[in-house]
Legacy VTK file of the C-alpha trace (Angstrom):
# vtk DataFile Version 3.0
C-alpha trace
ASCII
DATASET POLYDATA
POINTS 343 float
94.000 118.024 143.561
93.977 117.471 147.306
90.941 117.496 149.438
92.066 120.487 151.371
92.643 122.540 148.214
89.336 121.521 146.757
87.555 122.662 149.861
89.582 125.979 149.742
88.448 126.464 146.095
84.839 125.891 146.822
84.948 128.326 149.692
86.718 130.860 147.523
84.000 130.635 144.861
81.130 130.816 147.285
82.786 133.882 148.826
83.191 135.601 145.488
79.815 134.628 144.258
77.401 135.626 147.245
78.923 139.129 147.685
77.183 142.046 145.796
80.520 143.941 145.253
84.109 143.227 145.003
85.897 141.570 147.864
89.168 142.741 148.936
92.509 140.810 148.681
93.051 141.357 152.217
89.651 139.969 153.432
90.033 136.965 151.272
93.361 136.188 152.871
92.114 136.817 156.383
89.262 134.297 155.875
90.825 131.570 153.664
94.436 131.857 153.624
95.313 133.096 157.199
97.884 130.180 157.721
100.086 131.339 154.832
102.839 133.739 154.667
102.891 136.631 152.178
104.802 135.050 149.368
102.858 131.617 149.854
99.527 133.383 149.965
100.171 135.247 146.575
101.316 131.983 144.876
98.248 130.142 146.251
95.755 132.796 145.519
96.929 133.325 141.947
96.957 129.547 141.360
93.393 129.249 142.807
92.245 132.083 140.685
93.706 130.375 137.642
92.058 127.125 138.609
88.614 128.655 138.974
88.978 130.454 135.489
90.213 127.148 133.970
86.948 125.737 135.111
84.874 128.296 133.436
84.174 130.579 136.501
84.219 134.264 135.535
86.409 135.953 138.082
86.345 139.589 137.827
88.752 142.065 139.106
87.676 145.762 140.082
87.719 148.452 142.707
85.721 147.612 145.861
86.203 151.198 147.261
85.023 154.107 145.050
87.379 156.569 147.048
90.374 154.358 146.493
90.152 152.951 142.929
93.679 151.524 143.092
92.638 149.060 145.770
91.383 145.993 143.806
88.869 143.388 144.704
87.390 140.277 143.133
84.007 138.798 142.525
82.109 136.227 140.531
79.034 137.816 138.693
76.031 135.580 139.508
74.364 136.304 136.246
77.218 135.123 134.219
78.010 132.131 136.295
74.362 130.838 136.569
73.396 127.974 134.420
71.031 128.529 131.570
67.377 127.937 131.954
66.641 124.131 131.930
63.975 123.324 129.313
62.794 119.690 129.548
60.287 118.657 127.215
57.610 116.224 128.653
59.166 113.221 126.733
62.815 114.244 127.981
61.447 114.326 131.723
59.748 111.056 131.169
62.968 109.473 129.860
64.957 110.869 132.889
62.241 109.332 135.077
62.845 105.924 133.446
66.674 106.292 133.781
66.058 106.682 137.717
64.550 103.295 137.628
67.727 101.517 136.457
69.554 101.588 139.713
68.342 99.290 142.421
70.878 100.325 144.957
69.064 102.530 147.526
71.839 105.176 147.778
72.260 105.604 144.009
68.598 105.383 143.190
67.846 108.187 145.762
70.513 110.327 144.338
69.171 109.902 140.773
65.514 110.681 141.887
66.750 113.742 143.855
68.671 114.961 140.670
65.395 114.446 138.531
63.364 116.333 141.131
65.526 119.292 141.093
65.718 119.321 137.320
62.011 119.118 136.815
61.376 121.472 139.607
63.678 124.069 138.042
61.729 123.619 134.871
58.233 124.156 136.311
59.291 126.465 139.197
58.315 124.375 142.147
59.233 121.263 143.935
55.786 119.724 144.202
54.822 120.141 140.499
52.525 117.176 139.405
54.387 116.739 136.137
57.553 116.109 138.165
55.818 113.390 140.285
54.589 111.834 137.027
58.027 111.827 135.450
59.394 110.104 138.422
56.778 107.426 138.560
56.591 106.853 134.826
56.726 103.218 133.865
58.892 101.834 131.227
55.787 100.657 129.366
54.485 104.063 128.822
57.541 104.908 126.577
57.365 101.483 124.869
60.942 100.454 126.243
62.176 98.078 128.704
64.376 99.085 131.499
67.542 97.189 132.560
68.017 96.796 136.314
71.378 97.612 137.807
71.508 96.054 141.304
74.262 96.715 143.783
73.395 94.493 146.766
77.138 93.817 147.826
77.811 95.363 151.211
81.180 96.724 149.849
79.677 98.301 146.803
79.098 101.884 148.373
82.577 101.869 150.225
84.119 101.018 146.841
82.313 103.762 145.032
83.383 106.340 147.511
87.043 104.979 147.497
87.116 105.323 143.587
85.818 108.879 143.694
88.121 109.996 146.658
91.105 108.013 145.561
91.385 106.247 148.886
92.976 102.949 149.390
90.800 100.020 150.794
91.546 96.795 152.601
89.272 93.870 152.877
89.201 90.040 153.573
88.713 88.320 150.526
87.972 84.533 149.701
89.131 83.628 146.210
87.741 80.672 144.236
90.074 78.248 145.517
90.903 79.880 148.988
89.561 77.842 152.096
89.955 80.900 154.290
89.788 84.623 153.441
93.083 86.580 153.217
93.654 90.374 153.795
93.944 92.223 150.559
94.865 96.004 150.029
93.861 97.746 146.757
94.032 101.216 145.208
90.704 101.061 143.351
90.684 102.625 139.873
87.023 101.948 139.007
84.132 99.415 139.194
82.764 97.323 136.391
79.746 95.103 136.139
80.039 91.760 134.214
76.913 89.609 134.112
75.212 90.253 137.352
78.495 90.739 139.385
80.298 93.847 140.296
84.181 93.809 140.095
86.683 96.324 141.596
89.746 96.899 139.406
92.885 98.534 140.670
96.412 98.082 142.008
96.864 95.202 144.537
99.647 96.903 146.640
100.666 93.594 148.228
101.505 92.202 144.874
102.202 95.445 142.984
100.068 94.395 140.126
96.673 94.886 138.505
94.054 92.893 139.945
90.124 92.404 139.769
88.178 91.590 142.719
84.739 90.391 142.761
82.757 92.266 145.460
80.520 89.261 146.348
83.587 87.384 147.444
84.625 90.074 150.132
84.010 88.700 153.571
82.319 91.451 155.577
82.741 94.945 154.407
85.665 96.683 152.775
87.231 99.543 154.728
88.857 102.750 153.473
92.397 103.247 154.839
94.694 106.155 154.743
94.065 109.751 153.351
92.219 111.022 150.373
93.942 111.432 147.077
96.520 108.887 147.951
96.997 107.664 144.444
96.404 108.460 140.896
95.299 105.777 138.454
97.413 105.195 135.504
96.900 107.683 132.611
94.358 106.310 130.135
93.592 103.192 132.001
90.345 101.560 130.835
88.994 99.504 133.874
86.613 97.758 131.530
89.451 96.527 129.455
91.524 95.549 132.400
88.567 93.492 133.744
88.162 91.613 130.328
91.864 90.896 130.267
92.053 89.443 133.823
88.606 87.966 134.319
88.318 84.166 134.206
87.877 82.232 130.766
84.397 82.345 129.434
81.966 79.787 130.403
81.685 76.513 128.304
79.096 73.885 127.727
76.330 73.162 125.074
74.493 75.919 123.817
71.437 77.096 125.874
68.184 77.702 124.124
65.768 80.016 126.208
62.545 81.518 125.780
62.749 85.078 127.170
59.884 87.384 127.740
60.053 90.369 125.626
61.437 93.406 127.267
63.658 91.697 129.939
66.760 89.537 130.014
69.436 92.186 128.931
72.154 90.135 130.488
71.177 87.129 128.442
70.632 89.079 125.258
73.949 90.682 125.414
75.824 87.364 125.067
73.363 85.769 122.592
74.378 84.241 119.349
70.972 84.519 117.992
67.504 86.038 118.913
64.256 84.840 117.283
61.650 87.592 118.137
57.897 86.970 118.347
57.575 83.284 119.357
54.918 81.803 121.558
55.617 81.285 125.245
55.274 77.974 127.166
51.784 78.832 127.884
50.939 79.626 124.269
50.831 83.450 124.727
52.617 86.083 122.595
55.342 88.384 123.863
58.448 85.926 124.058
61.728 85.675 122.165
63.939 82.560 121.616
67.510 83.568 122.760
70.443 81.072 122.135
73.537 81.417 124.344
76.858 79.963 123.158
77.156 78.110 126.408
75.291 76.635 129.343
76.558 75.329 132.580
76.714 77.036 136.122
76.775 80.629 134.665
73.734 80.024 132.509
72.045 78.395 135.578
72.522 81.402 137.626
71.314 83.901 134.969
68.112 81.805 134.256
67.441 81.641 138.015
67.893 85.406 138.259
65.126 86.103 135.765
62.573 83.927 137.545
59.388 83.257 135.471
60.599 85.566 132.691
62.938 82.826 131.345
61.978 79.205 130.425
64.719 76.712 129.375
64.100 74.742 126.112
67.471 72.991 126.125
69.887 71.521 126.874
68.162 68.959 129.066
70.962 69.077 131.645
70.495 72.857 132.092
66.680 72.330 132.467
67.300 69.615 135.105
69.758 71.869 136.905
66.976 74.666 137.028
64.456 72.363 138.378
66.801 70.948 141.021
67.770 74.516 142.082
64.153 75.597 142.510
63.338 72.488 144.508
66.276 73.080 146.704
64.981 76.627 147.344
61.862 75.052 148.700
63.687 72.373 150.591
66.711 73.937 152.305
68.109 70.380 153.100
68.545 69.797 149.365
70.643 72.690 148.156
73.050 72.155 145.174
76.682 73.456 145.612
77.183 77.133 144.985
78.420 78.013 141.502
82.022 78.995 141.935
82.534 81.519 139.162
LINES 1 344
343 0 1 2 3 4 5 6 7 8 9 10 11 12 13 14 15 16 17 18 19 20 21 22 23 24 25 26 27 28 29 30 31 32 33 34 35 36 37 38 39 40 41 42 43 44 45 46 47 48 49 50 51 52 53 54 55 56 57 58 59 60 61 62 63 64 65 66 67 68 69 70 71 72 73 74 75 76 77 78 79 80 81 82 83 84 85 86 87 88 89 90 91 92 93 94 95 96 97 98 99 100 101 102 103 104 105 106 107 108 109 110 111 112 113 114 115 116 117 118 119 120 121 122 123 124 125 126 127 128 129 130 131 132 133 134 135 136 137 138 139 140 141 142 143 144 145 146 147 148 149 150 151 152 153 154 155 156 157 158 159 160 161 162 163 164 165 166 167 168 169 170 171 172 173 174 175 176 177 178 179 180 181 182 183 184 185 186 187 188 189 190 191 192 193 194 195 196 197 198 199 200 201 202 203 204 205 206 207 208 209 210 211 212 213 214 215 216 217 218 219 220 221 222 223 224 225 226 227 228 229 230 231 232 233 234 235 236 237 238 239 240 241 242 243 244 245 246 247 248 249 250 251 252 253 254 255 256 257 258 259 260 261 262 263 264 265 266 267 268 269 270 271 272 273 274 275 276 277 278 279 280 281 282 283 284 285 286 287 288 289 290 291 292 293 294 295 296 297 298 299 300 301 302 303 304 305 306 307 308 309 310 311 312 313 314 315 316 317 318 319 320 321 322 323 324 325 326 327 328 329 330 331 332 333 334 335 336 337 338 339 340 341 342
C-alpha cells in the first residue's frame, strides 16, 4: 500500500469516526477525493471502504438527512470501534516495566516507555498515577528475573529501522573486512537482526542483485534513505534471521573458553554455551556465579568478555586470559592498544 493511500485511509477513518451522524458521499469526495473523476472516485472510495472493513473497522451506511432517506451517508460508530477496557494486573504492569528496560537505544526506549505510560494510565484513568511510575521504574530484581540489554549504538540503526518499515532503499559507504577503503553500497533492507552484540541489515544489494548482510558498525558515517517510500516488496515468506545465518561468516574457532559469569547476566554468552554449571563460587569466594563453557575462544570470546566488564572472569584457556589482561591494560594506556578484532 502506498504512503499516499495509507494517509487517505487514515483521514477517511478519522472523518467517519469523529462525526456524530452520517457523512454524505459528496462531502467525503470534496474533502478527500477532490482530484479524482466520477468513475475513479467511485472505485477508490469502494476500495477504501473495503480496506477499512477488512481491517475490522465497522463502516456503517445510513441516511444522513431525515427528510431525504434515499441520500446515504457513512460513519464509524465510536462505541463499536473503541478498544476494550485495558485491565493490567500489578504483576503485568511490572513485567511491562521490565520490558521497557531491554532497549538501550534512546529512541526505542522512549517509545517503549511512552507506550507503557499510556497503557497504565488508561488502566488507572490518569497520566500521573503512582502505580504507573512504579511500573516504569521497577527493577529486574523485584521480579526475580534478569533483563537482557539490547543496545543500538550504531549511527545508522535508526535510519535502517525507518527504511525497513517504510520500504525505502538506502545507500551507505561500507568498509568490509578486507576493504582498505569504503565503497558505496545500495540496499533494499528487508529487516534487521542481532547476532552477538552486533546489528546486521539484511536485504537485496541492488548493485549485485543478490541477498546480502551488512554489519551496521562497518558503515562509514551514516546510511541515507534514497528514493520514494514503498519502493520495494521483500520476497514472500523471507526470514531475515535465516538469511543472516546463511550468509554470516563461519563460526569462531579456538579452544573452549571457561568463564565465571555473574548470575543474571551474560545472555549472549549463555546462548552459545555448551554447558552451564550453576551456583559456583566467584573469584572472591562469594556466591552468585555460574561456570559457563563456550565451544570456542579467540577474538569473539575476547570481545564478549570485555563487554561484560567485572561480571565475567576468565578461568581458561590461558591465552584468552592473557588477551583480556592486555586489552584492559591497553584501555588504560592508549599507546599500547591491540589490533581491533576483525569479525
